[in-house]
Phi, psi and omega in degrees: 000147177238160177234128174257118180251127176246118188243141180245101184299141175301125182225117182305129177083356181282159177258147173205117180264096184297321181296316179297316181301311183289315190267339184240304186295307185295320173299325177295318178299311180301314178297322182294318182271347173068210187295345177299329176276111184288324177189171175208160174231157176231134180233143177248122180293136180249319184196163173272186183288328180272147179305129179082356181282142177289159178292147176298329180230134178285334178195160169201161174232156175232124179243136184250132180226159178294324185201167175298314178300323178295317177298310183298319180294324181280322187278317187308313182292341184250358187304316184298314181289325177295313181292331179294339180276342185306315180298346177288343180230345180203160171247013178272136176279119182283159175246135181244141174224138174252127183232152171274132175277118186254354176210000000 
């Protein structure tokens, strides 16, 4: 199983609409990629490790797929429409990582 993590780095002065991301964007992503996405989570950053420090990421999501090819086959045809929605909730450039789930 793999996990696709999309992270939005904390950026001073940037916008991020958490409600839109959680209630509109992520359900649209799940619907777009269909059953290939086994599940997903959404997280809102609260703080960094030191007292008073901002979170390294204002938000991130984790999407779970059986394999990298399963993710690529589901995501590639929908990537343009998914990415076109990003300006509706943020002006932060996201970072993506694909990881193997080992436990």
